[in-house]
N, C-alpha and C positions, 0 to 999 in steps of 0.2 A: 830769876825768881824760883823757888824752890815750891815744886808742885805738893800740894795736899791731896790726899785720897776723897775726902769728901768734896775738894773743889772739882776735881777731875771727874768725878761722878755729876754732880751737881749740874756743869756746864757741857755734858754730851750732848743734851739734845740741840742747844744752842751753836756748839762746835759741828756739828752733822749738819745743821742748816746753812751754817755759813759755808761749809765744804761742798755742799750740794749745790749751793747759789753760784758757787764760781765756776760750775758746769756750763749752767745755762748763760750767765751773765759774760763768760768768755767765747761761747760759741755766738752771743749776738754782736758781740765787737767786732770779731773777725771780720763779719759777712761773706765768707768766702762759700762759694759752691764746692759742696762737696760730694763726691761720688760714692755712693753707697752701696754699690754693687759689689758681688762676691768675686771681685779681682783679686788675684794674688798681689800683694804689697798694698792693696787699698788700706787707707787708714780710717779711723773711727771718726762719725760724723761729730763727736763732741771729745771735748779733752778729758780723758778718764782718769786721770791721776787723782783729781780731788775727789771722784767718786769713789773709788776703790779706799781712799783714806776715810772718808764717812762710813762705808760700809763696814770697814775694819774696827772703827770705834764701835759701832753696833755690835759686832760681832764678839769683840774682846769683851765688852760689858756683859753681855749676855751669859758671855761661857762663863765669865767670874761669879756672875749672880747663881749660876746654877752651882757652882763649886762652893758657893756660901749660904746654900739651901735656900735662895729667895723661890717663892713661887713663880713659876714661868707660865702657867696656864693662862691663857685668856689675854694675853697681849696685844694682840692684833695681828694684823697681815705682816710676817716677814720673810725675805728670801732665805729660802734654806737649800742646800745641796746635802743628800743622804741623810737629811735628818738636822744637820746642824746650820744654824743660823750664819747666813752671811751678810747681810744687811738688811735694808728697806725694800721693799717691792716698788714703792711710789715715794713721792715727797709729802706722803701723810707721816707726819712726825710722832703720830698719837702713840705708835708702840714704843719708840724710844724714849718719850715722856713717862710713859707708865712703866716701864722698865725702870728707868731713873728712881721715880717716886719710890717703888717696891725696894729698891736697893738702898736708898737713903733712909726708909723707914726700917729696913733691917739693920742698918749700920745705928740706928738711933736705938736700937732693943738692947736692953741690959745683957740680954745673952748674945749679944755678937760677938763671933769669934772671926775676925779677919784671916781668911784663907793664906798660907804662906805663899808669897810671889804676887799675889793680887796687886799691892801698892806698887811695888817696882815695875810690873809688866804694865799696867795702865798709865802709870806717871810716865814710863819712858817713852811709851806710844805717844801720849800727848805731848811730850818735848819734842819729839820728832816730828811731829805735825804742825807745833808753835816755831819750829825752827825754819820749816820749810814754806810756811804760810804765815806770814806776819798778822794778817786779819785773824787768824784763828787766837794768836795772842792777846788780841784786841777784844776778841770775844770772852774769852777766859777771864780777863780782867774785870769786865763789864759784870760778869757773874759774882766775882769776888767783892766787888763793890755793893753788888745788889744783897747779896748774903750778910755782908757787914752793917746794912743801914737797918 
């Protein structure tokens, strides 16, 4: 499936929710006791790769929104490092939903100028996540079908 920028943007909240749900569902399935002490070599209490992927989705969209001239004030609580958005602070998807709404509104504007590299960057990231986690592909297809209806 060739990804469309609008589909990638529109599906971001659903994809982020799916990736974040993988962390809690996989942790619950394992049922293993995990040592959370600060011992060298101790592992994270949760599988963090899907969480990192979810945060990367948010960070990339936020960055490109800024380059596109989208108003980023008042989105909600986002995790930042040195002023740069690195993901969500909690499981509250309100900031990414609002960011998505604003980017889609900008894309619908007759004055929209897509920044060079935005499509390639966002679509490549999503393709990587879809390949790694088939559940993400299912989520994107659900958004495609919803948009078509």
